[in-house]
C-alpha positions in Angstrom: 12.7 27.2 -95.5 13.1 30.6 -97.3 10.8 32.5 -99.6 13.3 31.9 -102.4 13.1 28.1 -101.9 9.3 28.0 -102.0 9.2 30.1 -105.1 11.8 28.0 -106.9 9.8 24.9 -106.0 6.7 26.4 -107.7 8.9 27.4 -110.6 10.3 23.8 -110.8 13.8 25.1 -110.3 14.8 23.1 -107.2 17.4 20.3 -106.8 16.3 16.7 -106.3 17.1 17.0 -102.5 15.1 20.1 -102.1 12.2 18.5 -104.1 12.2 15.5 -101.8 12.2 17.6 -98.6 9.3 19.8 -99.8 7.3 16.9 -101.1 7.7 15.0 -97.8 6.3 18.0 -96.0 3.4 18.4 -98.5 2.5 14.7 -98.2 2.5 15.0 -94.4 0.1 17.9 -94.8 2.6 20.2 -93.1 0.7 23.5 -92.6 3.6 25.8 -93.4 4.5 24.0 -96.6 0.9 23.9 -97.9 0.3 27.5 -97.1 3.6 28.7 -98.7 3.1 26.7 -101.9 -0.4 28.0 -102.3 0.7 31.5 -101.6 3.4 31.4 -104.3 1.0 29.8 -106.8 -1.3 32.7 -106.2 1.6 35.2 -106.6 2.6 33.7 -110.0 -1.0 33.5 -111.1 -1.4 37.2 -110.3 1.7 38.0 -112.3 0.5 35.9 -115.2 -3.0 37.5 -115.2 -4.1 40.4 -117.5 -1.0 42.6 -117.8 -3.1 45.6 -118.4 -4.3 45.4 -114.8 -2.3 46.9 -111.9 -1.0 44.1 -109.7 -2.2 44.1 -106.1 0.0 45.6 -103.4 0.2 42.1 -101.8 1.7 40.6 -105.0 4.2 43.5 -105.3 5.4 43.2 -101.7 5.7 39.4 -101.9 7.8 39.5 -105.0 9.9 42.3 -103.7 10.8 40.3 -100.6 12.4 37.6 -102.8 14.0 39.9 -105.3 15.2 42.7 -103.0 17.8 43.9 -105.4 15.8 45.1 -108.4 17.4 44.7 -111.9 17.9 48.5 -112.3 20.7 48.5 -109.7 22.6 45.5 -111.0 25.4 45.6 -113.6 24.4 44.4 -117.1 26.5 41.3 -116.8 24.2 39.7 -114.2 21.0 40.0 -116.2 19.6 36.6 -117.3 21.6 34.6 -114.7 19.5 32.2 -112.6 19.7 33.1 -108.9 20.8 30.5 -106.4 21.4 30.8 -102.7 24.4 29.2 -101.0 24.1 27.5 -97.6 26.1 28.6 -94.5 28.0 25.7 -93.1 30.4 27.4 -90.7 30.2 30.4 -88.4 33.0 31.4 -86.1 30.4 32.9 -83.6 29.0 29.3 -83.2 32.2 27.3 -83.5 35.3 29.6 -83.0 37.8 26.7 -82.9 36.7 24.9 -86.0 38.9 24.8 -89.2 38.0 24.2 -92.8 39.5 23.8 -96.3 41.0 26.9 -97.7 40.9 28.7 -94.4 42.5 32.1 -94.1 44.7 33.2 -91.2 43.2 33.5 -87.7 41.3 36.7 -86.9 39.1 38.0 -84.1 36.7 39.1 -86.8 33.8 36.9 -87.9 34.6 34.1 -90.3 32.0 32.3 -92.4 32.0 29.4 -94.9 29.4 28.6 -97.5 28.9 25.8 -99.9 26.8 25.2 -103.0 27.1 22.7 -105.9 30.9 22.2 -105.6 31.7 25.8 -104.8 33.0 27.1 -101.4 33.3 30.6 -100.1 35.6 31.4 -97.2 34.7 34.8 -95.9 36.3 37.1 -93.3 34.5 40.2 -92.1 36.4 42.9 -90.2 35.4 46.2 -88.7 37.4 49.4 -89.4 35.8 52.6 -88.0 32.4 53.0 -89.7 33.3 50.6 -92.5 33.1 46.8 -92.9 35.8 45.0 -94.8 35.0 41.7 -96.5 37.9 39.5 -97.6 36.9 36.3 -99.4 38.3 33.3 -101.3 36.2 31.2 -103.7 37.2 27.6 -104.2 36.0 24.9 -106.6 35.8 21.8 -104.3 37.8 18.8 -105.4 41.0 16.9 -104.5 42.6 19.3 -104.0 40.3 22.4 -104.0 41.3 25.0 -106.6 40.7 28.7 -106.8 37.8 30.1 -108.8 39.6 32.9 -110.6 38.2 35.7 -112.8 34.7 35.2 -111.3 32.5 38.3 -111.5 31.0 39.4 -108.2 29.0 42.2 -106.7 28.3 43.3 -103.1 24.9 44.6 -102.0 24.3 46.5 -98.8 20.6 47.0 -97.9 19.7 46.1 -101.5 22.0 48.8 -102.9 25.1 48.0 -105.1 28.2 48.7 -102.9 31.0 47.3 -105.0 31.7 45.0 -108.0 34.7 43.3 -109.5 36.4 39.9 -110.4 38.3 37.4 -108.3 42.1 37.3 -108.7 44.2 34.2 -109.7 43.9 32.9 -106.1 40.1 33.2 -106.2 40.2 36.1 -103.8 38.3 39.4 -103.5 38.2 42.3 -101.1 35.3 44.8 -100.7 34.1 47.4 -98.3 30.7 48.6 -97.2 29.3 50.9 -94.5 28.6 49.7 -90.9 25.3 47.9 -90.4 22.6 46.9 -92.9 21.9 43.7 -94.6 24.9 42.5 -96.7 24.9 40.0 -99.6 27.8 38.9 -101.8 26.7 37.6 -105.3 29.0 35.7 -107.6 28.5 34.6 -111.2 29.2 30.9 -111.5 28.0 28.1 -113.8 25.2 30.2 -115.4 23.9 31.3 -112.0 24.2 34.2 -109.7 25.0 32.6 -106.4 24.0 34.6 -103.3 25.9 34.5 -100.0 23.9 36.2 -97.3 26.0 37.5 -94.4 23.9 37.2 -91.2 23.8 39.9 -88.5 25.7 40.8 -86.5 28.5 41.1 -89.1 31.3 40.7 -86.5 31.8 39.6 -82.9 31.1 42.2 -80.2 34.1 42.4 -77.8 33.4 41.9 -74.2 33.9 44.8 -71.8 
């Protein structure tokens, strides 16, 4: 489980399924769960203490790990949106022959699919020189799935804003970033800022 999930649990901002999973671990006296919940309770207590005091370095570092992209680098339109992380449900590095709804054409580049609360992201990551090209399609799951058009998005590379825009009528977007570094795509949907974390390595390494 991630820092984001532990923090959202303490803030009472988790789904029923997430609540049940964490409560089961707490009831079983799972060491990691107990430690993480107590840690985030201390972090929030520290933030809620006398605001005239300088917060400890431990508190600053803990909060920074969760909110890596500080508010001053994000466009104004994302402010006030609740953050939510999407789950990775398909990775071509692990299952190169698998197919999925809304799939794009075949490519040797890495393909990823994410889902969260009725929303699907189909992502293709390609390498071009010292750049990485991300081509994505956002779908609202249903029968049949339909494109999520005019959705605001931003791309972060190592916590820095690399690109921003809106999806087209097909729910598609294209963005570029430099080679290497941690990459996140964030999309405004349903009053939330949904984060799609792109794991390393970004693309497959060809065999010699």
